[in-house]
N, CA and C atoms of all chains as a GROMACS GRO file, in nm:
protein
  612
    1MET      N    1  -2.414  -1.966  -0.409
    1MET     CA    2  -2.384  -1.823  -0.413
    1MET      C    3  -2.250  -1.801  -0.485
    2ALA      N    4  -2.254  -1.708  -0.578
    2ALA     CA    5  -2.131  -1.679  -0.653
    2ALA      C    6  -2.030  -1.606  -0.565
    3LEU      N    7  -1.904  -1.645  -0.576
    3LEU     CA    8  -1.800  -1.579  -0.499
    3LEU      C    9  -1.764  -1.445  -0.563
    4THR      N   10  -1.743  -1.345  -0.479
    4THR     CA   11  -1.703  -1.215  -0.531
    4THR      C   12  -1.556  -1.217  -0.566
    5LYS      N   13  -1.524  -1.187  -0.691
    5LYS     CA   14  -1.385  -1.185  -0.733
    5LYS      C   15  -1.338  -1.042  -0.754
    6ILE      N   16  -1.212  -1.020  -0.729
    6ILE     CA   17  -1.157  -0.885  -0.739
    6ILE      C   18  -1.088  -0.871  -0.874
    7MET      N   19  -1.125  -0.769  -0.947
    7MET     CA   20  -1.061  -0.746  -1.076
    7MET      C   21  -0.923  -0.683  -1.054
    8GLY      N   22  -0.829  -0.722  -1.139
    8GLY     CA   23  -0.691  -0.676  -1.124
    8GLY      C   24  -0.676  -0.525  -1.122
    9GLN      N   25  -0.758  -0.456  -1.202
    9GLN     CA   26  -0.743  -0.311  -1.208
    9GLN      C   27  -0.785  -0.244  -1.077
   10ASN      N   28  -0.860  -0.318  -0.994
   10ASN     CA   29  -0.907  -0.261  -0.867
   10ASN      C   30  -0.821  -0.304  -0.749
   11PHE      N   31  -0.710  -0.368  -0.777
   11PHE     CA   32  -0.614  -0.405  -0.673
   11PHE      C   33  -0.492  -0.317  -0.696
   12ARG      N   34  -0.476  -0.217  -0.610
   12ARG     CA   35  -0.370  -0.118  -0.637
   12ARG      C   36  -0.274  -0.104  -0.520
   13VAL      N   37  -0.152  -0.069  -0.557
   13VAL     CA   38  -0.046  -0.047  -0.458
   13VAL      C   39  -0.046   0.100  -0.416
   14PHE      N   40  -0.031   0.122  -0.287
   14PHE     CA   41  -0.025   0.258  -0.232
   14PHE      C   42   0.114   0.282  -0.173
   15VAL      N   43   0.168   0.399  -0.198
   15VAL     CA   44   0.295   0.439  -0.137
   15VAL      C   45   0.271   0.571  -0.065
   16ASP      N   46   0.300   0.571   0.064
   16ASP     CA   47   0.275   0.689   0.149
   16ASP      C   48   0.133   0.743   0.132
   17GLY      N   49   0.038   0.653   0.129
   17GLY     CA   50  -0.103   0.692   0.131
   17GLY      C   51  -0.165   0.718  -0.004
   18SER      N   52  -0.086   0.718  -0.111
   18SER     CA   53  -0.143   0.747  -0.243
   18SER      C   54  -0.125   0.627  -0.336
   19ALA      N   55  -0.226   0.602  -0.418
   19ALA     CA   56  -0.216   0.494  -0.515
   19ALA      C   57  -0.106   0.528  -0.616
   20VAL      N   58  -0.024   0.429  -0.649
   20VAL     CA   59   0.082   0.452  -0.749
   20VAL      C   60   0.012   0.483  -0.882
   21PRO      N   61   0.035   0.602  -0.938
   21PRO     CA   62  -0.040   0.640  -1.057
   21PRO      C   63   0.004   0.565  -1.183
   22GLU      N   64  -0.092   0.542  -1.269
   22GLU     CA   65  -0.070   0.492  -1.406
   22GLU      C   66  -0.020   0.349  -1.420
   23ALA      N   67   0.017   0.283  -1.313
   23ALA     CA   68   0.076   0.149  -1.325
   23ALA      C   69  -0.020   0.053  -1.396
   24THR      N   70   0.037  -0.049  -1.459
   24THR     CA   71  -0.049  -0.146  -1.526
   24THR      C   72  -0.059  -0.277  -1.447
   25ASN      N   73   0.053  -0.324  -1.396
   25ASN     CA   74   0.052  -0.451  -1.323
   25ASN      C   75   0.117  -0.433  -1.187
   26CYS      N   76   0.076  -0.515  -1.094
   26CYS     CA   77   0.148  -0.518  -0.967
   26CYS      C   78   0.148  -0.662  -0.916
   27GLN      N   79   0.248  -0.691  -0.833
   27GLN     CA   80   0.260  -0.826  -0.778
   27GLN      C   81   0.300  -0.816  -0.632
   28VAL      N   82   0.224  -0.883  -0.549
   28VAL     CA   83   0.253  -0.886  -0.406
   28VAL      C   84   0.302  -1.025  -0.370
   29THR      N   85   0.414  -1.032  -0.298
   29THR     CA   86   0.467  -1.161  -0.257
   29THR      C   87   0.484  -1.162  -0.106
   30ILE      N   88   0.420  -1.258  -0.041
   30ILE     CA   89   0.436  -1.277   0.103
   30ILE      C   90   0.491  -1.418   0.120
   31GLN      N   91   0.607  -1.424   0.184
   31GLN     CA   92   0.678  -1.550   0.182
   31GLN      C   93   0.726  -1.589   0.321
   32GLY      N   94   0.717  -1.717   0.350
   32GLY     CA   95   0.771  -1.768   0.475
   32GLY      C   96   0.897  -1.849   0.446
   33ASN      N   97   1.001  -1.826   0.523
   33ASN     CA   98   1.124  -1.902   0.504
   33ASN      C   99   1.121  -2.023   0.598
   34LEU      N  100   1.142  -2.138   0.540
   34LEU     CA  101   1.125  -2.262   0.614
   34LEU      C  102   1.258  -2.327   0.652
   35GLU      N  103   1.253  -2.400   0.760
   35GLU     CA  104   1.371  -2.476   0.802
   35GLU      C  105   1.326  -2.620   0.823
   36ASP      N  106   1.409  -2.711   0.780
   36ASP     CA  107   1.376  -2.853   0.797
   36ASP      C  108   1.372  -2.886   0.946
   37ALA      N  109   1.255  -2.929   0.992
   37ALA     CA  110   1.239  -2.962   1.134
   37ALA      C  111   1.224  -3.112   1.153
   38SER      N  112   1.263  -3.188   1.052
   38SER     CA  113   1.249  -3.334   1.061
   38SER      C  114   1.343  -3.390   1.168
   39THR      N  115   1.295  -3.489   1.235
   39THR     CA  116   1.377  -3.558   1.334
   39THR      C  117   1.367  -3.708   1.309
   40LYS      N  118   1.433  -3.783   1.391
   40LYS     CA  119   1.424  -3.927   1.378
   40LYS      C  120   1.283  -3.977   1.409
   41ASP      N  121   1.203  -3.891   1.476
   41ASP     CA  122   1.065  -3.928   1.506
   41ASP      C  123   0.975  -3.912   1.383
   42SER      N  124   1.021  -3.835   1.281
   42SER     CA  125   0.939  -3.812   1.162
   42SER      C  126   0.920  -3.945   1.089
   43THR      N  127   0.798  -3.969   1.049
   43THR     CA  128   0.769  -4.099   0.988
   43THR      C  129   0.730  -4.085   0.842
   44GLY      N  130   0.738  -4.194   0.772
   44GLY     CA  131   0.692  -4.200   0.633
   44GLY      C  132   0.784  -4.134   0.533
   45GLY      N  133   0.901  -4.087   0.575
   45GLY     CA  134   0.996  -4.025   0.483
   45GLY      C  135   0.962  -3.881   0.448
   46TRP      N  136   0.859  -3.826   0.513
   46TRP     CA  137   0.819  -3.689   0.481
   46TRP      C  138   0.895  -3.588   0.566
   47ASN      N  139   0.933  -3.478   0.502
   47ASN     CA  140   0.995  -3.368   0.577
   47ASN      C  141   0.893  -3.301   0.667
   48GLU      N  142   0.937  -3.251   0.780
   48GLU     CA  143   0.856  -3.161   0.862
   48GLU      C  144   0.923  -3.024   0.854
   49GLU      N  145   0.842  -2.920   0.842
   49GLU     CA  146   0.898  -2.785   0.823
   49GLU      C  147   0.851  -2.692   0.935
   50GLN      N  148   0.932  -2.594   0.965
   50GLN     CA  149   0.886  -2.486   1.052
   50GLN      C  150   0.928  -2.352   0.992
   51MET      N  151   0.839  -2.252   1.010
   51MET     CA  152   0.867  -2.121   0.953
   51MET      C  153   0.959  -2.044   1.048
   52THR      N  154   1.071  -2.001   0.998
   52THR     CA  155   1.168  -1.932   1.084
   52THR      C  156   1.165  -1.781   1.066
   53SER      N  157   1.119  -1.734   0.953
   53SER     CA  158   1.106  -1.590   0.930
   53SER      C  159   1.009  -1.566   0.815
   54LYS      N  160   0.964  -1.441   0.806
   54LYS     CA  161   0.868  -1.406   0.699
   54LYS      C  162   0.918  -1.282   0.626
   55GLN      N  163   0.880  -1.270   0.500
   55GLN     CA  164   0.917  -1.149   0.425
   55GLN      C  165   0.808  -1.117   0.324
   56TRP      N  166   0.805  -0.991   0.284
   56TRP     CA  167   0.706  -0.950   0.185
   56TRP      C  168   0.766  -0.846   0.091
   57SER      N  169   0.713  -0.842  -0.028
   57SER     CA  170   0.758  -0.742  -0.125
   57SER      C  171   0.644  -0.708  -0.221
   58VAL      N  172   0.658  -0.594  -0.282
   58VAL     CA  173   0.556  -0.547  -0.378
   58VAL      C  174   0.628  -0.499  -0.503
   59GLN      N  175   0.584  -0.546  -0.618
   59GLN     CA  176   0.640  -0.496  -0.743
   59GLN      C  177   0.530  -0.425  -0.822
   60VAL      N  178   0.565  -0.310  -0.879
   60VAL     CA  179   0.469  -0.235  -0.961
   60VAL      C  180   0.533  -0.210  -1.097
   61ASP      N  181   0.461  -0.244  -1.202
   61ASP     CA  182   0.513  -0.231  -1.338
   61ASP      C  183   0.449  -0.115  -1.412
   62ASN      N  184   0.526  -0.059  -1.504
   62ASN     CA  185   0.479   0.050  -1.591
   62ASN      C  186   0.423   0.167  -1.511
   63VAL      N  187   0.503   0.212  -1.416
   63VAL     CA  188   0.463   0.330  -1.339
   63VAL      C  189   0.484   0.455  -1.425
   64ASP      N  190   0.434   0.566  -1.377
   64ASP     CA  191   0.446   0.694  -1.446
   64ASP      C  192   0.592   0.717  -1.488
   65ALA      N  193   0.614   0.724  -1.621
   65ALA     CA  194   0.752   0.735  -1.673
   65ALA      C  195   0.788   0.879  -1.703
   66SER      N  196   0.724   0.973  -1.636
   66SER     CA  197   0.758   1.114  -1.660
   66SER      C  198   0.893   1.146  -1.597
   67LEU      N  199   0.954   1.253  -1.645
   67LEU     CA  200   1.084   1.296  -1.594
   67LEU      C  201   1.077   1.321  -1.443
   68ALA      N  202   0.969   1.387  -1.400
   68ALA     CA  203   0.956   1.421  -1.257
   68ALA      C  204   0.947   1.295  -1.171
   69ASN      N  205   0.870   1.198  -1.218
   69ASN     CA  206   0.854   1.075  -1.139
   69ASN      C  207   0.982   0.994  -1.138
   70LEU      N  208   1.052   0.990  -1.252
   70LEU     CA  209   1.180   0.918  -1.257
   70LEU      C  210   1.279   0.977  -1.158
   71ARG      N  211   1.282   1.110  -1.156
   71ARG     CA  212   1.374   1.178  -1.064
   71ARG      C  213   1.336   1.144  -0.919
   72ALA      N  214   1.206   1.144  -0.891
   72ALA     CA  215   1.160   1.114  -0.755
   72ALA      C  216   1.195   0.970  -0.715
   73LEU      N  217   1.181   0.878  -0.810
   73LEU     CA  218   1.211   0.737  -0.780
   73LEU      C  219   1.360   0.716  -0.755
   74ILE      N  220   1.443   0.782  -0.836
   74ILE     CA  221   1.588   0.766  -0.818
   74ILE      C  222   1.631   0.830  -0.685
   75THR      N  223   1.569   0.943  -0.652
   75THR     CA  224   1.598   1.006  -0.522
   75THR      C  225   1.557   0.914  -0.409
   76ALA      N  226   1.439   0.851  -0.423
   76ALA     CA  227   1.392   0.758  -0.318
   76ALA      C  228   1.485   0.639  -0.306
   77PHE      N  229   1.535   0.590  -0.420
   77PHE     CA  230   1.626   0.476  -0.419
   77PHE      C  231   1.755   0.511  -0.345
   78ASN      N  232   1.803   0.633  -0.365
   78ASN     CA  233   1.929   0.674  -0.304
   78ASN      C  234   1.915   0.717  -0.158
   79SER      N  235   1.792   0.737  -0.114
   79SER     CA  236   1.772   0.785   0.023
   79SER      C  237   1.760   0.668   0.120
   80ASP      N  238   1.766   0.700   0.249
   80ASP     CA  239   1.752   0.596   0.350
   80ASP      C  240   1.609   0.585   0.402
   81THR      N  241   1.516   0.653   0.334
   81THR     CA  242   1.379   0.654   0.385
   81THR      C  243   1.307   0.522   0.358
   82LYS      N  244   1.212   0.492   0.443
   82LYS     CA  245   1.129   0.374   0.424
   82LYS      C  246   0.983   0.420   0.415
   83PRO      N  247   0.934   0.434   0.294
   83PRO     CA  248   0.794   0.477   0.281
   83PRO      C  249   0.698   0.368   0.328
   84THR      N  250   0.575   0.408   0.357
   84THR     CA  251   0.472   0.310   0.388
   84THR      C  252   0.416   0.258   0.257
   85VAL      N  253   0.421   0.128   0.240
   85VAL     CA  254   0.376   0.066   0.115
   85VAL      C  255   0.270  -0.038   0.149
   86GLY      N  256   0.167  -0.045   0.068
   86GLY     CA  257   0.063  -0.144   0.092
   86GLY      C  258  -0.027  -0.159  -0.027
   87TRP      N  259  -0.138  -0.228  -0.007
   87TRP     CA  260  -0.230  -0.248  -0.118
   87TRP      C  261  -0.374  -0.250  -0.064
   88ASP      N  262  -0.466  -0.220  -0.155
   88ASP     CA  263  -0.608  -0.219  -0.118
   88ASP      C  264  -0.690  -0.230  -0.246
   89GLN      N  265  -0.816  -0.258  -0.227
   89GLN     CA  266  -0.910  -0.256  -0.339
   89GLN      C  267  -0.950  -0.110  -0.361
   90THR      N  268  -0.967  -0.071  -0.487
   90THR     CA  269  -0.994   0.070  -0.514
   90THR      C  270  -1.119   0.090  -0.600
   91SER      N  271  -1.166   0.214  -0.596
   91SER     CA  272  -1.280   0.253  -0.681
   91SER      C  273  -1.274   0.406  -0.694
   92GLY      N  274  -1.381   0.466  -0.740
   92GLY     CA  275  -1.392   0.612  -0.738
   92GLY      C  276  -1.310   0.684  -0.843
   93ALA      N  277  -1.281   0.812  -0.814
   93ALA     CA  278  -1.212   0.898  -0.909
   93ALA      C  279  -1.076   0.840  -0.946
   94GLN      N  280  -1.052   0.821  -1.074
   94GLN     CA  281  -0.928   0.762  -1.128
   94GLN      C  282  -0.896   0.627  -1.063
   95ASN      N  283  -0.998   0.566  -1.007
   95ASN     CA  284  -0.981   0.434  -0.943
   95ASN      C  285  -0.874   0.438  -0.834
   96ARG      N  286  -0.869   0.549  -0.759
   96ARG     CA  287  -0.762   0.566  -0.660
   96ARG      C  288  -0.814   0.576  -0.516
   97VAL      N  289  -0.945   0.556  -0.498
   97VAL     CA  290  -1.000   0.564  -0.362
   97VAL      C  291  -0.993   0.427  -0.298
   98ALA      N  292  -0.922   0.416  -0.185
   98ALA     CA  293  -0.907   0.288  -0.116
   98ALA      C  294  -1.039   0.246  -0.054
   99GLU      N  295  -1.069   0.118  -0.063
   99GLU     CA  296  -1.197   0.066  -0.017
   99GLU      C  297  -1.189   0.002   0.122
  100GLU      N  298  -1.070   0.001   0.181
  100GLU     CA  299  -1.049  -0.064   0.311
  100GLU      C  300  -1.095  -0.210   0.306
  101ALA      N  301  -1.052  -0.280   0.205
  101ALA     CA  302  -1.089  -0.420   0.189
  101ALA      C  303  -1.026  -0.504   0.300
  102ALA      N  304  -1.086  -0.619   0.326
  102ALA     CA  305  -1.038  -0.705   0.435
  102ALA      C  306  -0.896  -0.753   0.410
  103PHE      N  307  -0.854  -0.757   0.285
  103PHE     CA  308  -0.719  -0.806   0.254
  103PHE      C  309  -0.616  -0.693   0.248
  104ALA      N  310  -0.659  -0.569   0.269
  104ALA     CA  311  -0.565  -0.456   0.261
  104ALA      C  312  -0.461  -0.467   0.372
  105ARG      N  313  -0.336  -0.445   0.337
  105ARG     CA  314  -0.227  -0.450   0.434
  105ARG      C  315  -0.124  -0.344   0.397
  106SER      N  316  -0.041  -0.307   0.493
  106SER     CA  317   0.068  -0.214   0.464
  106SER      C  318   0.179  -0.230   0.566
  107GLY      N  319   0.291  -0.167   0.536
  107GLY     CA  320   0.405  -0.170   0.625
  107GLY      C  321   0.516  -0.083   0.568
  108SER      N  322   0.626  -0.076   0.641
  108SER     CA  323   0.740   0.001   0.591
  108SER      C  324   0.816  -0.082   0.488
  109ALA      N  325   0.870  -0.016   0.389
  109ALA     CA  326   0.941  -0.090   0.285
  109ALA      C  327   1.051  -0.004   0.224
  110ILE      N  328   1.143  -0.072   0.160
  110ILE     CA  329   1.256  -0.004   0.095
  110ILE      C  330   1.244  -0.024  -0.056
  111LEU      N  331   1.259   0.085  -0.129
  111LEU     CA  332   1.264   0.073  -0.275
  111LEU      C  333   1.400   0.012  -0.311
  112ASN      N  334   1.400  -0.116  -0.342
  112ASN     CA  335   1.529  -0.183  -0.361
  112ASN      C  336   1.555  -0.226  -0.505
  113ASP      N  337   1.460  -0.203  -0.592
  113ASP     CA  338   1.480  -0.244  -0.730
  113ASP      C  339   1.406  -0.147  -0.822
  114LEU      N  340   1.481  -0.079  -0.904
  114LEU     CA  341   1.422   0.017  -0.998
  114LEU      C  342   1.470  -0.022  -1.137
  115SER      N  343   1.377  -0.056  -1.224
  115SER     CA  344   1.414  -0.108  -1.354
  115SER      C  345   1.358  -0.017  -1.465
  116ILE      N  346   1.446   0.027  -1.552
  116ILE     CA  347   1.404   0.114  -1.663
  116ILE      C  348   1.436   0.043  -1.794
  117THR      N  349   1.333   0.023  -1.877
  117THR     CA  350   1.352  -0.041  -2.007
  117THR      C  351   1.325   0.063  -2.115
  118ALA      N  352   1.424   0.084  -2.201
  118ALA     CA  353   1.410   0.186  -2.305
  118ALA      C  354   1.433   0.122  -2.442
  119ASN      N  355   1.327   0.091  -2.512
  119ASN     CA  356   1.338   0.034  -2.646
  119ASN      C  357   1.317   0.143  -2.750
  120ASN      N  358   1.378   0.124  -2.864
  120ASN     CA  359   1.369   0.223  -2.970
  120ASN      C  360   1.224   0.248  -3.012
  121ARG      N  361   1.189   0.374  -3.023
  121ARG     CA  362   1.058   0.419  -3.072
  121ARG      C  363   0.940   0.375  -2.986
  122THR      N  364   0.966   0.351  -2.861
  122THR     CA  365   0.855   0.327  -2.768
  122THR      C  366   0.883   0.405  -2.640
  123THR      N  367   0.776   0.433  -2.568
  123THR     CA  368   0.792   0.504  -2.441
  123THR      C  369   0.868   0.414  -2.343
  124ILE      N  370   0.952   0.472  -2.262
  124ILE     CA  371   1.027   0.390  -2.167
  124ILE      C  372   0.930   0.328  -2.065
  125GLN      N  373   0.970   0.215  -2.012
  125GLN     CA  374   0.889   0.147  -1.911
  125GLN      C  375   0.968   0.142  -1.781
  126VAL      N  376   0.902   0.180  -1.674
  126VAL     CA  377   0.967   0.184  -1.543
  126VAL      C  378   0.893   0.092  -1.447
  127SER      N  379   0.968   0.005  -1.382
  127SER     CA  380   0.911  -0.084  -1.281
  127SER      C  381   0.990  -0.069  -1.152
  128CYS      N  382   0.923  -0.087  -1.041
  128CYS     CA  383   0.997  -0.079  -0.915
  128CYS      C  384   0.948  -0.184  -0.817
  129GLN      N  385   1.039  -0.222  -0.730
  129GLN     CA  386   1.005  -0.322  -0.627
  129GLN      C  387   1.037  -0.267  -0.489
  130TYR      N  388   0.941  -0.286  -0.399
  130TYR     CA  389   0.961  -0.246  -0.260
  130TYR      C  390   0.974  -0.372  -0.175
  131GLN      N  391   1.081  -0.380  -0.099
  131GLN     CA  392   1.100  -0.493  -0.009
  131GLN      C  393   1.056  -0.451   0.130
  132GLY      N  394   0.962  -0.527   0.187
  132GLY     CA  395   0.911  -0.495   0.320
  132GLY      C  396   1.021  -0.498   0.425
  133SER      N  397   1.010  -0.405   0.522
  133SER     CA  398   1.105  -0.400   0.633
  133SER      C  399   1.023  -0.395   0.761
  134GLY      N  400   1.010  -0.507   0.828
  134GLY     CA  401   0.925  -0.513   0.946
  134GLY      C  402   0.792  -0.576   0.913
  135ALA      N  403   0.702  -0.567   1.010
  135ALA     CA  404   0.575  -0.639   0.999
  135ALA      C  405   0.481  -0.579   0.895
  136LEU      N  406   0.392  -0.663   0.851
  136LEU     CA  407   0.286  -0.626   0.759
  136LEU      C  408   0.156  -0.635   0.839
  137ALA      N  409   0.076  -0.528   0.838
  137ALA     CA  410  -0.048  -0.534   0.917
  137ALA      C  411  -0.157  -0.450   0.854
  138MET      N  412  -0.010   1.957   0.584
  138MET     CA  413  -0.085   1.835   0.613
  138MET      C  414  -0.142   1.841   0.754
  139SER      N  415  -0.272   1.816   0.765
  139SER     CA  416  -0.336   1.814   0.896
  139SER      C  417  -0.311   1.679   0.963
  140LYS      N  418  -0.256   1.679   1.084
  140LYS     CA  419  -0.221   1.554   1.151
  140LYS      C  420  -0.279   1.555   1.293
  141THR      N  421  -0.362   1.459   1.322
  141THR     CA  422  -0.426   1.456   1.454
  141THR      C  423  -0.414   1.318   1.515
  142LYS      N  424  -0.450   1.308   1.640
  142LYS     CA  425  -0.445   1.180   1.710
  142LYS      C  426  -0.584   1.149   1.765
  143ASN      N  427  -0.653   1.055   1.700
  143ASN     CA  428  -0.782   1.008   1.746
  143ASN      C  429  -0.887   1.117   1.766
  144GLU      N  430  -0.886   1.217   1.684
  144GLU     CA  431  -0.992   1.315   1.688
  144GLU      C  432  -1.022   1.355   1.545
  145THR      N  433  -1.149   1.384   1.519
  145THR     CA  434  -1.187   1.417   1.382
  145THR      C  435  -1.135   1.555   1.346
  146PRO      N  436  -1.045   1.565   1.250
  146PRO     CA  437  -0.987   1.696   1.218
  146PRO      C  438  -1.076   1.776   1.124
  147ALA      N  439  -1.043   1.904   1.111
  147ALA     CA  440  -1.116   1.989   1.017
  147ALA      C  441  -1.078   1.947   0.875
  148ILE      N  442  -1.177   1.949   0.788
  148ILE     CA  443  -1.152   1.909   0.649
  148ILE      C  444  -1.128   2.032   0.564
  149GLU      N  445  -1.012   2.036   0.501
  149GLU     CA  446  -0.982   2.145   0.406
  149GLU      C  447  -0.960   2.081   0.270
  150PRO      N  448  -1.045   2.116   0.171
  150PRO     CA  449  -1.032   2.054   0.039
  150PRO      C  450  -0.891   2.066  -0.017
  151GLY      N  451  -0.840   1.954  -0.068
  151GLY     CA  452  -0.709   1.952  -0.131
  151GLY      C  453  -0.594   1.928  -0.036
  152LYS      N  454  -0.619   1.936   0.096
  152LYS     CA  455  -0.510   1.914   0.192
  152LYS      C  456  -0.520   1.774   0.252
  153PRO      N  457  -0.412   1.694   0.244
  153PRO     CA  458  -0.417   1.559   0.299
  153PRO      C  459  -0.436   1.562   0.451
  154ILE      N  460  -0.514   1.469   0.501
  154ILE     CA  461  -0.538   1.456   0.645
  154ILE      C  462  -0.478   1.323   0.689
  155THR      N  463  -0.402   1.325   0.797
  155THR     CA  464  -0.348   1.201   0.852
  155THR      C  465  -0.397   1.186   0.996
  156ILE      N  466  -0.456   1.071   1.026
  156ILE     CA  467  -0.503   1.045   1.162
  156ILE      C  468  -0.429   0.923   1.215
  157GLU      N  469  -0.361   0.939   1.326
  157GLU     CA  470  -0.289   0.826   1.387
  157GLU      C  471  -0.383   0.746   1.475
  158CYS      N  472  -0.375   0.615   1.465
  158CYS     CA  473  -0.465   0.527   1.540
  158CYS      C  474  -0.388   0.406   1.594
  159ALA      N  475  -0.449   0.338   1.689
  159ALA     CA  476  -0.383   0.223   1.751
  159ALA      C  477  -0.408   0.094   1.674
  160SER      N  478  -0.515   0.092   1.595
  160SER     CA  479  -0.547  -0.031   1.524
  160SER      C  480  -0.606   0.001   1.388
  161ARG      N  481  -0.608  -0.099   1.300
  161ARG     CA  482  -0.667  -0.083   1.167
  161ARG      C  483  -0.817  -0.054   1.179
  162ALA      N  484  -0.882  -0.122   1.275
  162ALA     CA  485  -1.026  -0.102   1.293
  162ALA      C  486  -1.056   0.041   1.337
  163ASP      N  487  -0.974   0.094   1.426
  163ASP     CA  488  -0.992   0.231   1.473
  163ASP      C  489  -0.972   0.330   1.357
  164ALA      N  490  -0.868   0.306   1.278
  164ALA     CA  491  -0.841   0.392   1.162
  164ALA      C  492  -0.958   0.389   1.065
  165SER      N  493  -1.016   0.271   1.048
  165SER     CA  494  -1.130   0.256   0.958
  165SER      C  495  -1.249   0.339   1.009
  166LYS      N  496  -1.274   0.332   1.141
  166LYS     CA  497  -1.384   0.411   1.201
  166LYS      C  498  -1.362   0.560   1.176
  167GLN      N  499  -1.240   0.604   1.198
  167GLN     CA  500  -1.208   0.747   1.181
  167GLN      C  501  -1.229   0.790   1.035
  168LEU      N  502  -1.188   0.700   0.944
  168LEU     CA  503  -1.205   0.731   0.802
  168LEU      C  504  -1.352   0.744   0.765
  169HIS      N  505  -1.432   0.651   0.818
  169HIS     CA  506  -1.576   0.655   0.786
  169HIS      C  507  -1.640   0.782   0.840
  170ALA      N  508  -1.600   0.822   0.961
  170ALA     CA  509  -1.655   0.946   1.020
  170ALA      C  510  -1.618   1.066   0.932
  171LEU      N  511  -1.494   1.067   0.885
  171LEU     CA  512  -1.449   1.177   0.799
  171LEU      C  513  -1.525   1.179   0.667
  172LYS      N  514  -1.544   1.058   0.609
  172LYS     CA  515  -1.614   1.050   0.480
  172LYS      C  516  -1.758   1.098   0.494
  173GLU      N  517  -1.822   1.063   0.606
  173GLU     CA  518  -1.961   1.108   0.629
  173GLU      C  519  -1.966   1.260   0.638
  174GLN      N  520  -1.871   1.316   0.714
  174GLN     CA  521  -1.866   1.462   0.731
  174GLN      C  522  -1.842   1.530   0.596
  175ALA      N  523  -1.748   1.473   0.518
  175ALA     CA  524  -1.713   1.533   0.389
  175ALA      C  525  -1.831   1.526   0.292
  176ALA      N  526  -1.905   1.414   0.297
  176ALA     CA  527  -2.020   1.399   0.208
  176ALA      C  528  -2.124   1.508   0.236
  177LYS      N  529  -2.141   1.541   0.366
  177LYS     CA  530  -2.236   1.648   0.402
  177LYS      C  531  -2.189   1.782   0.345
  178ASP      N  532  -2.057   1.798   0.336
  178ASP     CA  533  -2.002   1.923   0.283
  178ASP      C  534  -1.990   1.921   0.131
  179GLY      N  535  -2.034   1.811   0.068
  179GLY     CA  536  -2.030   1.801  -0.078
  179GLY      C  537  -1.891   1.773  -0.133
  180LEU      N  538  -1.804   1.711  -0.053
  180LEU     CA  539  -1.668   1.681  -0.097
  180LEU      C  540  -1.654   1.532  -0.129
  181THR      N  541  -1.563   1.502  -0.220
  181THR     CA  542  -1.538   1.361  -0.254
  181THR      C  543  -1.397   1.320  -0.211
  182PRO      N  544  -1.382   1.192  -0.168
  182PRO     CA  545  -1.253   1.148  -0.116
  182PRO      C  546  -1.154   1.109  -0.226
  183GLN      N  547  -1.026   1.125  -0.195
  183GLN     CA  548  -0.918   1.072  -0.279
  183GLN      C  549  -0.826   0.996  -0.186
  184GLY      N  550  -0.792   0.874  -0.221
  184GLY     CA  551  -0.704   0.795  -0.134
  184GLY      C  552  -0.783   0.726  -0.025
  185GLY      N  553  -0.758   0.763   0.100
  185GLY     CA  554  -0.828   0.700   0.212
  185GLY      C  555  -0.759   0.571   0.254
  186PHE      N  556  -0.628   0.569   0.239
  186PHE     CA  557  -0.553   0.447   0.266
  186PHE      C  558  -0.511   0.438   0.412
  187ILE      N  559  -0.521   0.317   0.469
  187ILE     CA  560  -0.477   0.295   0.608
  187ILE      C  561  -0.335   0.239   0.605
  188GLN      N  562  -0.245   0.310   0.672
  188GLN     CA  563  -0.104   0.272   0.670
  188GLN      C  564  -0.062   0.208   0.802
  189PHE      N  565   0.038   0.121   0.796
  189PHE     CA  566   0.099   0.063   0.915
  189PHE      C  567   0.247   0.095   0.908
  190ASP      N  568   0.304   0.138   1.019
  190ASP     CA  569   0.443   0.183   1.016
  190ASP      C  570   0.545   0.069   1.028
  191GLY      N  571   0.498  -0.055   1.033
  191GLY     CA  572   0.589  -0.168   1.042
  191GLY      C  573   0.622  -0.207   1.185
  192CYS      N  574   0.578  -0.125   1.280
  192CYS     CA  575   0.605  -0.155   1.422
  192CYS      C  576   0.476  -0.164   1.502
  193ALA      N  577   0.408  -0.052   1.522
  193ALA     CA  578   0.290  -0.053   1.609
  193ALA      C  579   0.180   0.044   1.568
  194LYS      N  580   0.215   0.148   1.495
  194LYS     CA  581   0.118   0.255   1.470
  194LYS      C  582   0.048   0.242   1.336
  195PHE      N  583  -0.082   0.272   1.338
  195PHE     CA  584  -0.160   0.279   1.215
  195PHE      C  585  -0.194   0.426   1.191
  196SER      N  586  -0.213   0.462   1.067
  196SER     CA  587  -0.261   0.596   1.037
  196SER      C  588  -0.345   0.592   0.910
  197ALA      N  589  -0.447   0.676   0.910
  197ALA     CA  590  -0.534   0.686   0.792
  197ALA      C  591  -0.497   0.813   0.719
  198VAL      N  592  -0.477   0.802   0.588
  198VAL     CA  593  -0.440   0.920   0.507
  198VAL      C  594  -0.548   0.940   0.401
  199ILE      N  595  -0.603   1.059   0.397
  199ILE     CA  596  -0.710   1.085   0.298
  199ILE      C  597  -0.709   1.233   0.260
  200THR      N  598  -0.752   1.258   0.138
  200THR     CA  599  -0.766   1.396   0.089
  200THR      C  600  -0.908   1.409   0.034
  201PHE      N  601  -0.970   1.523   0.057
  201PHE     CA  602  -1.103   1.548   0.001
  201PHE      C  603  -1.094   1.663  -0.098
  202VAL      N  604  -1.167   1.650  -0.206
  202VAL     CA  605  -1.167   1.755  -0.307
  202VAL      C  606  -1.310   1.793  -0.344
  203LYS      N  607  -1.322   1.914  -0.396
  203LYS     CA  608  -1.452   1.958  -0.447
  203LYS      C  609  -1.474   1.893  -0.584
  204PRO      N  610  -1.589   1.830  -0.606
  204PRO     CA  611  -1.610   1.761  -0.733
  204PRO      C  612  -1.623   1.860  -0.849
   0.00000   0.00000   0.00000
């Protein structure tokens, strides 16, 4: 039986319940921070590890570079708010309808990285990163 | 924005609906009930994302529009 694969365009990031419009790429990182748990009982020269904390973040590239959206992003960066950020498989109108896929997750996050690239004679490119704050579920 | 707790709210085209739930599964059930109701009314969904607040609460956010 062929495995069902998810196409990149159908994996979208949602902020406060809405799919981030126009973005081209996104990257989700879920990471465990490890601590060396090796003891004198550890054998064979191999390290033993234990997870001491977890973190997650979401990066979205080439988001809507309109003046209104830029202003909203800078306001969000300067505010103390933590929007709900997550991801899901999408379909439907403008590919923005969440499918409630088994891998969909969300949580509170902080917009902690806003990157604007402005090259001569091209439209500016805006990317942003949300760092998770608290659990992902 | 219409905001309810574990009850199927009235659907108004173009207005986002938020339903607070205790679990992702519960939020999913509520969303499906809303989508069925909206389909009977000839409305199509936008969004439909299940959110987690980072602590304990889940909520489903969806908007329906006239096609």
